[in-house]
Residue, then its C-alpha position, 0 to 999 in steps of 0.5 A: m326727712a328728705h323728700l322723695l320725688q316719686q311721692m308727688a306728681y303733676v301735670g302742666q308746668t313744674p309746680w312752685h315746689e318743684l317736686g314730682n313726676q310730670l304726667p300728661p293731662k287728663q290721666p285716670l286716677e289709677v295713674w295718679a295713684e301710682q305716680a303720686g305715691m298714693n297707691w297704698s293703704i293705711c293699716e291698723t293694729p292695736v298697740r301691743y307691749t311686753a309685760e315682765q313677770a317675775g319667774a314667768p315668761d314675758a307676756s304679750m299684752t294689748f292696749e285696746d285704747q290705742k292703735v298703730l297705723y302703718r303702710s300696707d306697702n312697706k309696713e313702716a309705722l306712721s303714727v299711734v292714735g286713739g282707738r276711735y281715730k277715723v282713717v282717711q285713705p290716700r286713695e279716698v283723697l284722689e277718689f274725691y275728685r272722680d266725679l268732679t273731673e269726669v262730670s264737673g270740669f275739674e282737672l287734677e294738677t298736683a297730688g302727693v304725700l309728705k312726711a313718708g305718708r303721714k300727710f297727703w293731698a290733691l289739688a285740682k283746678t275748678g275752671k274759675e279764672t279772673v284777669l286783673k289789670g296788666n294781665d294778672v291772671v288768678k285761677g281757682y283751685i280746690l285743695l283736699a288734704t289730710s293726715c294720719d298722725g293727728t296733725l291735720a283734719t281732713t280739710a277741703t280748701p278753696t285756693t287761688i294761684r296767681v299764674v305769674c308767680n305760682n303763689t298760693l292763697t286760701m280764699a277768704l269768703k264773705d257769707a260763705v263757707g271757707a275751708i271745710k274741716v272734718p275731724h278724725s273723730t268722725n267719718f269723712d263724708a265726701q258728698a257732704v263736703k262737696k255740697q259745702l264746697a259748691i257754696a265756696v266755688a260759687g263765691w269765686d266772683s265775690f272773692m275776686y271782686r275783693m281782690k280787685t278792690l285791693s288792686d285799686r287801692k294804692v298804698k303809702a310808704k307808712e302803710v307798707e311799713n305798718f302792714l309788714l310789721k303787722v304781718l311779719s313781726p306783730v309786736t309793738a313799737d316800744v318792744r321793737q325799739t328795745s330789742k337787740p338784732g337777732q332777738g325779739a322783734f328783730a328776728n324777722e328783719r330779713a323777712l321784712k326786708k325781703v318782702q319789701a324788696l319783692f313789693e318794690g319791684h323785685g317780685r314776680g309780677a310786681e310791675l304789673g298794673a294790678a300789683k305795682g304800689t297797691a294792696w294787692g301787690l303787698l299781699c302777693s309779696v307776702t305769698e311769694f315770700v312764703d312760697h318761694e323765699r322763706r327759709a326751709r330745710s327743703q322744698e318738701f318742708r316749704l310746701d308743708s309750711a306754706w299750705f298747712g303750717q306757719g307759712a299758711s298762718i302768715k298768709h292768712r294774716a296778710m290777707d286779713a291785713a290787706l282787707q283791712l286796708v279797703s274796709 
């Protein structure tokens, strides 16, 4: 499905996914709802079907255990879900940030919908920022996203963005909560989630200390090779040797070569002091590949994968592998 530009909005510089309507800073949530394509509601109705009866008019029947979710504005169907499915409205995602932006100094930066409204999100700066060697700036964000088709729980995620390349990375926290997930079988309690997020935001300094240790850890050629194989082609060496080009372990050959090239100087910020020849640089090469270089049908699909799909899984593996280098 092609992306619709009116379904996303942003402030400041064009975001890495290059989608959306640009807004001036500090706009009210009502403007965000309009410009991000989130000014509609999810409606629901029981599933109905027509039962054929011999010698009698067809009867309209209701299946109470299932319901159809549809958009209030254009009446387009979004999904069929169980009768106990708890809907989170697009406006609720924006309202989550009202007190955070008005009182706590957060700033909304991007918001929008994907897949014709089946998934929607908002991303806000927390005000946290760290500078690594070579003026490598990393900023803290909170991403709140949900779906109405069962593909994503309502999820609040502490996230970082590396300014030089706009790469996104989920924070991996020690002794603190990471991503907070609220399944659609329960009601979304925004205040309870914010209390948990306060712990995550408080873990910023600890997380960035670990990133600094990555920037101090020089890596050797063999370590780079093993890292990339573990993250992008997690197979054993003997399988790799017996695979044919285009099959099995070689299916990710393009990705391996591309990420290595990014690491070796072709990536955005690859020559900065924190990244050149380090574990931090390796991690950033993978996140840049996922966010900017990995093949995708469109930027909308790239964004969906990088935040919620296979791309996000690759970045999680890269984070784990990088931290193993300094453990």
